N, C-alpha and C positions, 0 to 999 in steps of 0.2 A: 218621672213625676212632673206634673204641670206646675209651672211657676205662677205666682199670683199676679205678676206684672210682666210686661214685655221688655222693660228697660229698668236698669238699676244703676245707681250712682257707683256702687262698688260691688264687684263679684269676686269672692274668695274661692279659689279652687283648692279644696282640702279643708275638712272640718275638724281635724285633730287639734292638738293643743296649740299649735302656732296659729292655725286658722281661727280657732275659737277665741284665743287671746286677742287677736287683731279685731275680730268682730265685736267682742265685748268692749274693748277700749274705744272703738269708734262709736258704739252705741251709747257709751257713757260720757263721751266728750260733749260738753255743752255747746261747743262751737261747730259741731257737725250734726246736721239734721237730715242727712241723705238716706237713701234706701240701700240696704246691704243684703246680698244673697250669698249664702254659703252652699257650695256644691260638693257633696261628699258621696263617693261611690259605694262606701261600705259603712252605713250608719251604726253597725255593731262595733266598728273599730277593732275587729278581731286581729287583723294583721298589721295594725298601725304601729309605728315605732313608739308612739305615746303609750300604747298598751303594754309593750314589751320592755318598757324602761325599768331601770333599777331605782329610779326616783331619788337620785342623789343630788346634793347641792354643795358646791365648794367655791371658795374665794381664792384658792391657791392656783392662780394663773400668773403668767409672767408679764402679760401685756396689761397696762393700766386700764384700758377700755374694757377688757374682759373681766377684770376685777370689779369695776364699777357696775357692769351689767349684773354680776352676781350679788353685789351689795344691794342693788335694788330688788332683786328677786327675794333675798332674805327678808327685806322690809315688807315686801308685798305679802309674803306668806305669813309673817309674824302678825301683820295687821290686816289680814284678809277680809274680815267682816267689815272693817272700816272702809277699805277700798271699795267694797261692794255695797256701799251706801248705808252701812249700819243696820242692815236688815237682820232682825233677831233670828230669822230662820237659817241664816248662813252660818255654818259651823266653823269653829276654829280648825285650823289645819294642824294636824299632829306633826311634830318635828322631833327627831331624836338627834341631839347634838353630840354625837360621838366623834365627829370630825373626820377629816382625811389624815392619814399618816403616810406621807411619802418617805420611803426608805432609800437612802443612797448607799449603793454597794461599792462605789469608787469615788475618788477625789474629784473627778470631773463633774459628776452629777451632784456631789455635795456642794461644789461651788455654785452650780446652777440653782440649787435650792436656797442657798444663802442670798444670792442676787434677787431671786423671786420674792423672798421674805421681805427684803427691803422695799420693793415696789408695793407689796401688799400692806405693809405697815404704814406707809405714807398715805394710803387710802383708807385707813382705819381698821384693817383686818387684824385679828389677834393671833396671827401665825407666830409660832415659836420654833426655833431650831434647837433640837435636842441631841445631846451626846448619847452614845449607846448606853452608858450607865443611867442616864436620866430616862431613857426609853424603858429600860429594864425595871427601874424603880416604879414607874407609873403602870407598866404593863408587863408583869413578870412572866407571862406566858410566851412572849416572843423569844426566839433565838436571835441574838444580835451579834453573834461571833463574827459575821462577815459584813457588818454594817458600819459605815463611817459616821453617819448622822441621820436624823429624821426631821421632817417638817410636819408640824401638827397644829391644828386650830380647833378648839372646842367651842367657839362662838360662831353661830350661824353656819355651821358646816355639819353635814351628815345626811340622814335620810329624812324625807318628808312625804306626806300623803298627797302625791301629785294627782292621784285618781279623783279625790274629792275636789281639788282645785279645778281640774279639767271639767268635771261634771257641773260645778257651779258657774264656771265661765260660760258654758253652753246654755245653762238654764237662764242666767241673767241676760245673756245676749238675746235670747228668744223673747224674754219678758220685755226687753227694750225695743222689740220690733224687728230684729234680725230674722230673716227667713232662711231656714235650712231645707234643702231638698235632697232626696236620694236619687242621684243621677250621676252621669259621667260626662266630662267634657271631651268631645271628640275632635273639635277644631276650634281654632282661634282666628278670627278674621281681622285683617288690618286694612286701614284706609290711609295710605301715606305713612306718616310718622305717628299714627294713633291706632290703638286697638279699638275696633268698633263694636265687636260682638263676639259671643261664644256660641258654639253649636253643641247641643246636648245629645246623648245617645238616644234619648226619647224622641228626637227629631226637632225639638224647639230651637229657635235661634233667639238669643237674649242680648239685647243691646246693653252696653255698659260704659260708664265713664272711666273707671279704673279697674284693672284686673290685678289681683294679688295671687301670686303663685305660692301656695302653702302646701304643696303636694308631697312633702316628705321625700322618701326614696324615689318617687316617680317624678321629681321636680324637673329633671332633664327632659323627660318626654313632654311635659307641659310646655317648657321653654321652646322645645323644637317645633311645637305647633305654631308658635308665633314667629318662627324663623331664627331663634336665638340658640347659641351654644352655651351650655352650663355644665361645668365639670363636676357633676354630682352623680354618684352611683350608689346602689345598694351594696353594702358590705355586711357579711354575717358577723354577729357577736353572740357568744354562747354564755348562758347563765345556768348555775346549778345551786339549788337550795339543798342543804344537808343538815342532818342532826349529828351531834357528836356524842360518843359514849362518855366522854369526860368533858362536860360543858365548862366553859371558862367562867371565872368568878366575877367578871366584869365585862362591860360591852367591848366588843372588838371594833376599833375604828375602821373606817374604810381604808384598808391598807393597800398601798401600791407597792408591790414587791419588785425588787430589781429584775426578777424573771419576767415581769410583765403581767403576772397573774394578780388579780385584785380579790379581796375578801373583806367581809364585814358581818357584823351582827344583823340578823333579820328576824326580829321578834324573839322567839325562844330558840330559833334555829340560826343558821348561818348561810350566807350567800357568797358565791365565788364565780369568777368569770375570767375571760381572757380574749385577746385577739389571736386568731389563728396565725401560725407562722406563714402559711400560704394564704394570702388574703385577696383573692380576686373579686371582681364585681360578680354579682349573682342576679338571677331573675327575681322579679318582685314577688313571685309566688313560691320561691324556694326557701322553705323553712326547715329543711331536713337537718337533723342533728349529726354532728361528727361523733361517731361512737367511740373514737379512740382518744379524743383530745383531753378528756378528763383524766384518764389513766396515764397518758403520755406526758401531759404538761401541767394540768391543774393540781392534781393530787400530790405529785412530788414537791411542788412549790409550797403547798399548804403544810405538808408534814415538816419540811425543812424550816419554815418560818414559825409555825406553831406546832411543836411536837405533840401537843394534846390532840391534834387532829389525826393521829395515827389510825384511830378507829372511828369511822364516820359512815353514814348511810344517806345516799341521795334520796330525797323525797319528791323533788320535781326538777325539771330541766326544760329549757327552751332555747331556740335560736331566734334572735330578732335582727333587725337591720339598722345599721347606721346609714343616714343620708350623708355619704362621705364626700367631702369636697377634696378632690384629688390635688388641687393647687396648694392648699395650705391648712386644710382641716378646720376651717372656721366658716361661720355663717356668711352668706351673701345676702345683704339686705339693702333695699332701696330700689330706685327706678333704673330701668334700662337707659343706657347713655344716649340713645337716639329716640326711643319710643317711651316717653316719660310716663305714660299711663299704664305701663306694665311694671309692677313692683315685685321684686324678689324677696322671699323670706325662706331661704333654702340652704342646705349643706351644713347643718349644725354638727355633724360628725359626732353625735352622741351627747351634745350639750343642749338639745332642744327644749326639754322640759324645764330645766333650771334657767334657761335664757328666755323662755316664752313671755314672762311679764314685761321685760324691757323691750322685746321685739314687738309685742302687741302694742305697747305704748308708742314706740317709734313709728310703726306703720300708721297708726292712727294720726299722729302729729303730721307726718309727711303728707297724708291725704287731706287732712283738714286745713293745714297751714302752708303746705308746700315746703316745709323745712322741719328739721328736728329742733325741739325746744327744751326737752328735759335732759337728754344725753345725746351728744353728737355721734351718730352711728356712721357718718360718712366714710371713715376709714375702712368700713366693712362693705363698701358699695361694690357694684358690678364693674366699675371702671378698672379695678385691679385685675379682674379676670381678663379684660380686653388687653391690658398692658402687661399681663403675665408678671404681676408684682405682688408676691405673697404678703399676707398680713402675718407678721412674725408672732408666734406664740409657742413657747418652749414647753409648756406644761400640758402636753397632749397625752391622753391615755389611749 
């Protein structure tokens, strides 16, 4: 597709939720009046991680920065219309605050949950540590015979309508002058320590002031075009929606079972998923289901934790991709250490949708001001990749 211009101040590679959040925040920043181009190879977003998300939001992280990122996301979703300029056409975002329920099956993980709760409480999160008896009193459908404690938060945690958020970020970015094109970046050209232009599959060469890599599971390929190494790869994650013959009498929190299986209420049904025991990198177009993983891993964990799930029926299932950061499972955001007009927003490892508001705001500030102003995201920068210095986060699913 032909671009309207031959040169843009900012080119964003990838138009899913991270790219569109970055585009909208830039377009809404009163101190930024530059031109923005978003290049998206699949405008249907059929295979995007954004489309395959379980749309969850949590504050139960161990690192204060991740907690703060999620705190902003909760505020952004709660006040979505206000953030988008009080346009009466912008809908409220539906949120179901059933919370996350981390279950500890041993004393070691119980201690981790208690430490994490202290960090979260200092930042205003409402996380509580529950004894097995307290868990059973609030949620009598659980089997807690093998549980040491639980960690639960009913405030600003649970499921939200990320599809509506994504749709309106795109709409408002376009209304504000951001240009979206259906094309694919095939080369990134450098001039010394600067990115000078991108080359599109259509044959056009587009000059740019800054490039933002928001390419999801394909982020490492985009970085390679510029000559950079990025330890991000596609990893499969499986999701199953099911009906229960004996529905529960209250909402099922997003439960992180000691087995690694997670489960939650999904409207009138339920959703469950897991990480495969064998978890290799896969091709970007590999969305084949593992036909055995539900029977071998997911269903036994469901029945053990919630005996009422003895009789269930799967109604839909899919495989999606995490953009998996193999160094430390956390986002890489910010400029390259030598080529400052190449900005990363990659490797969310399953946290992209809930972290997109803070990332979009941070990328916008970095480009407009040359620094972060609202929340310092520097600890998540590319320098740690070069130095092989992991960003420590213990609450990884």
